[in-house]
N, C-alpha and C positions, 0 to 999 in steps of 0.2 A: 503494501499499500504505499502512496505516494502522501504526503502528511504538510498541511499547512497549518495556520494558528487555529482555528476551527475545524475544517472537515478535511476529510482524506479521500484522496480517489482511488478506488480499488475494482477488479475485475467485476463485471455484471454478474449477478448471481439471479437464478431461476425465480426467485421470490420477488425479485426487483420488478421483473416486468409486468408483472398485472399493475403494479401501483403506478408505474411510468405510463403504461398505457391510459389507465383510468385518468391519471391527475393532469397527464400532460397533452397526451397525444388525442384523447378524446374528447377535449375540450376546443372546440371547431377556430374559436376566435385567436385564443394562444398558438394555435398549431399553425394556424394561417399566417400567424405574425412571424412566427420561427422558422418555417420552411419555405423553401424556392419554390413551392408548387403549391398547388390547390389543397386544401384538405381532404381529406377521403378515411374513410373507416379503418380501422385497423382489426381485423378479424382475430379470435380466440385462438392461439397456437400458430399464429402467422408466424412467418420467418423474415417480418420486414426488419432492415437492417438498422433501423432507429432504435430497436429493440434487443433485438438477438444479434450478439455480436461474432462476426464472421472472423476467428481468428487468422485465417489467411488472407485477409485483406492488408496488404500491408501500407495500403494510400489512407488509412481510417483507423483510429483507435480510438474507442468508445469506454467509457468510464461512469461507473455508478459513484455519487457524490453523497458521501455519507457524514453526518455529526461525530465527530471524533468521540466527545465524552458519554454520550450515548448508544455510539453506534448506528442510530436510523439514518435509514435513506432520507435525504433531500433533494435529490435531483439527478441530473445526468449532465454528462461535461464528455467534450471530443476535442481530439486535434485531427482536422480532417483535410482531405485534398493535399497529403503530404508530398512533396514533389524533391526527391533525395537528389536530384542532378542539380536545382537550385538552392537545395535545401531550406526550403519554407513551407510553411504548413498554415493552417487558418483555425481559428479557436472558436468553439460555440459551446453553449450551455444552456441549460434549462432546470430551473427550481421550483420545485412543488409549491402550489397558492401558498399553503401553510408556510413555508420557510421564507420568501421573500422577504426585503426590508430587514435583514438582521446582519449584514455583511457579509454572508456567505459568499455572493458573486464575486466580489473584490478576492477573498481567500482561494476561490477555485481560479479565478484568471492566474493568481501569483503562481499557484502549485502547475497549472497547466504551461505556463512558462519555465518553470524550471524544468518539467519534463521535455519540452521544447527544444531547450537551449542547451541544459546540461547531458540529459539521457539520450537525446537523440541528434546532440550537434547541430541545429539547425543554425541559420544565419536569419531568418525573419520570420514573425508569426504576424497574422493580419487577422481583423475581426472586422465584417461587415454587419450593421445593425441597423432599425429603422433609426431614423431621426429623432423620434419621440421618443425612444426606449432609454431613458436618462439612467437608468438603473446599468444599463450595460456599458454605455457611455462612462460613467463618472468611474465603473469597475474598472474599464479598460485603462483611463488615464490615470488611475491612482497607481496603478501598475508601471508607470510610464508610454502607454502608447500615444502616439501622435496622431491627430486629425489630420488625414492628406488628403481627403476630398469627400466631396458630398455627390452621389450619383443622383441627380434628379430626376425623379417621377421613375424609377427603376424596380420600384416592387408593385404588383399588385396584391393588394392586401385588401379583402373582405368589400369588394365593390370600389375600390378609390386607388390611383397610384399614389406612392409614398416616396419619399425621398432616402435614400439610404446613407449612412455615413462610413466612411473607410478610413479605418484606424492599422497605423502598424506599429512595430517593435521591431527593432534589429538587436541581435547580441549583444552587439557592443554598447549599446546606450540602455541595457537592462539592467536595473539594480535590483539585486535578489532581497527577498526576506529572507532572515535567518532562518526561519522556521519551516518555508517553501521547500516541499519537495523530501523533509525528511523522510529516510523509508523507517518501515515498522517491523 
């Protein structure tokens, strides 16, 4: 497990799948805002890659996020679109509704940075998020990400086009938190 100050990133357990499906992906509005495509239901037992981890897929690493003190599931996180030639990847995360607003997002981003830069040896991490996602923008910027641009009207979300903000962080500019990434 990779540890931050408040959360840990661990392998996806079978019992996580039902919770993530119900709390994150069955929520039409949340899913539509988080995904790059239209919402669609996920059938029980589905091998949907957002839920079931494919250990052979070297371009995407998905984690379950747990609160360290109690070990309870608080969300999902990923390093996706891993490009080993250019040594870059994208960061994504989703927190269960009851776990939002507690600072977990900032901690998750810190641990993903540790994983990307230290464990994977990447040179660049990138985040794309909707321009009104203040929680993600704040979490990214607290970890040193810089706003690099706005993709105007680039995301179709629930009947309207929305702007996306592009943020980047280079390994040389990263200032790690002391607790981020400590192995258990």
